[in-house]
N, C-alpha and C positions, 0 to 999 in steps of 0.2 A: 178743386182737387184737394185742398187742405182738409176739408171736412170728410171727404171720402177716405183719405189717408188716415185721419184720426179714427174714423169708424173701424177701419181694418185693424189698426193697432189695438184699439179697445177690444175688438172681437178676439184678437189673439190673446190678450191679457185674460179675458174671461175663460176662454177655452183652456189656457195654460193652467188656470186654477183647477179646472175640472180634470185635466190630465194628471195633476198631482194626485188627486183622489184615485184615479184609475191605476196609476203606476204603483201606488202604495197598497191598494186594497186587493186588486185582482190576484197578485201572486199569493196572497194569504187566503184566497177563496172567500173574500168578504163581499157583501153587496156594495155597489157603488152608489146606491140610493139611500139605504137605511143602515145604520143611523145617519142622521145629518152630520154635517161638519162639526167637530167638537175638539176640545182640548184633550190630547192623549194622556195628559197627566191627571187633571181633576175631573175629566169626562163631561165638563159643562158644554152644553150645546151653544154654538156661537150664534150671535145675532147677525142680522144682515149687514150692519155697519162694521162688523168685525171680519167680513168676508170680501170687502172691496179689494181686488187684486193690487198688490204692492202698497197702495195707500194705507190700508189698514195696518199692515206690518210696520210702516214708518210711524203712523199715529200712535200705535201701541208700544213703540220702541222695542219691537221684537219680543214682547212678553205677553203671556196670557193675562187678560184683564182681571180674571178671577183669582188665579193662584200665583201669578207673577213668574211662572216657569218660562224659561227662554223658548221661543219658537224658532225652529230651524230656519236658517236663511235660505235653505234649499227652496222653500215655497215661493218667496217673491222672485228669486233668481230665475226659476223656470217659468213663472208667469211673464216676467219681463223678456226672457229669451223667446218665448212663443210669440209675444206681441211684436218684437223686433223682426223675427224671421217671417211672420205673416206679412208684415209691411214690406220687407225687402222683396219677398216673392211677388207681391202686387206691383211694386215699383219696377221690378225686373221684366215682368211679362205683360203687365197691364190687363186689359179685358180679354183674356184668353183662357181656354180650358187648361193650359199649362199652369196657370195660377192655382186652379183648384187641385191639380196634381201636386204642385209644390206644397200646398196647405195640408193635403193628405199625408204626404211624406213627412213633413215637419211634425204633424200630430203623432204619427207612429214613433218617430225618433224620440220625441220628448217623453212619451210614455215608457218606452223601453230603456231610455237613459235613466229615468227615475227608478224603475224596478230593478235594473241591473246593478246600480250603485248601492241600493239598499239591501237587496237579497241575492244578488248574482243570479237572477232568474230573468229570462225573457219568456213571458207567459204564452203558451200556445193559443189561448183564447184571444189574445190581442192580435197575434199573427193571422189567425183564422178569420178575424173580423176584417182586417185590412186587405187580405189577399183578394177577396171578391170586389172590394172597392177599387183596388188598383186595376183589376181585370176590366171592370166596367169603364173606368176612366180611359184606359188604353183602347177600348172599343171606339170611343169618341175621338181620341187623339192618338192613333197608333204610331209606333215607331216605324222608321223606314230602313229596311224592309220590315213587314209586319212580323216575321218570324224572329226578329232580333230580340223580342221580349222573351220568347221561349228559350232561345239560345242563352240569353243572359241569365235566366232562371236556373237552367240546368248546369251551366258552367259555374255559376256562383255556388250553387249547392254542391256540385261535384268537387270543386276545388277545396272547399272547407272540409268536406267529408274525407277527402284523401289526406288532408293535413291531420285530421283527427285520428285516422287509422294509423298513419305513420308515427305520429307523436304519442299514440296510445292514450288518447283522451285529453290531450292538452287543449283542444278546441271543444267548446261546449255544444251540446245538441241545439240549444236555442240559437246560438250564433249561426249554425249551419242552416237551420230553417229560416232565419232572418235573411240570410243571403239569397235564398230561393225567392222569397217575397220581393226583396229589393231588386234582384236580377230581372224579374219580370217587368218591374216598373222602369228600370233604368236602361236595360239593354246590355249587350256584351261589353262594349267599350267602356261604358261608365261603371259597370260592376267590377271590371278589372281594375280601373282607377280607384274605385272605392276600397278595394282590398289593399292596394298599394299605399294609399293615404292612411288607412286605418292601421296598417302595420307600422308605417313610419311614425305616426303620432303616438301609437301605443309604445313603440320602442323608446322614443324620446321621453315619454312620461315615465315609463318603468325605470329607465336608467337614472332619471332625475330623482325619483322617489327613493331608489336604492342608495344613491349617493348621499341623500339626506337622512338615510336610515329610517325612512317611513315604511318601507316594505322590505321583507326578507327575500332572499334569492328564490326560494321555492313558494313564496306566498302568492296565491292566485290573484290576478287582477282582472276585473270584468272587462271584456273586450267589446261589449255592446256599445258603450259610449263612443269608442273610437270608430266603430263601424258607422255609427250615426253621424259623427262629424264628417267622416270621409264621404258618406253617401250624399250629404247636403252639398258639400263642395263639388262633388262630381255632378250632381244634378244641375247646378247652376253654371259650372265652369269647366266641364270636361274638355271641350275643344281648346279653350284658352290655356289650360294647364298643360295639355299635350303639346300645343304649339310652343309654349314657353320652355318646356323640357327639351324638345328637340333643337330649338333655336339656341339654347344655352349650352347644351352638351355635345351637339353633333353639327354645329355650324361650320 
């Protein structure tokens, strides 16, 4: 099992490196294939040994080997996060279709996390790619009842759309469409929990940043990362979180 776990972790690292490329290039309408990975400062194409997830960053001490410009720590962090989350999904579900669903969800979240923190954009192309993937996966492993996916999609979409209308655009269109896609995968109960968790985490983050004067009161903060964190927690632990909440506050 150790070698299987190691394989899953390495698979996550490799895909995490690819998701970095997707998250950074797709919002700018650039090809994810050409040009190959290169230093954004000196434009030098990277050799294979400079592209080993996490290890290359450590070996190069976080700098380009050619021009010595610092490489963003974002790259190895998201590679490592993907590897860890892939492994946790496998350990949680084992040899089940739900593991593949978890991997697909993690893949989407990592990509939109990267794109949203860099550009405050959740690309339609990414959502349009993952929606049919989620639909297909739910064909093989449907929620119970089967229409819970549809209910989750429309309630998730409608809730954020209503908030956007009432707040006159405080909620981005990408967030609204993301909730539709996630709602289909997660179902009604989990998408409601996702919204609650995302709002709570976002509020704590926003208040903390403003108290440290990192953000102004009217400065926009990308909501996609908080949705991502909330959706992963809801995917793995919806019932546990709900049980804890009611046992703690309504016992």
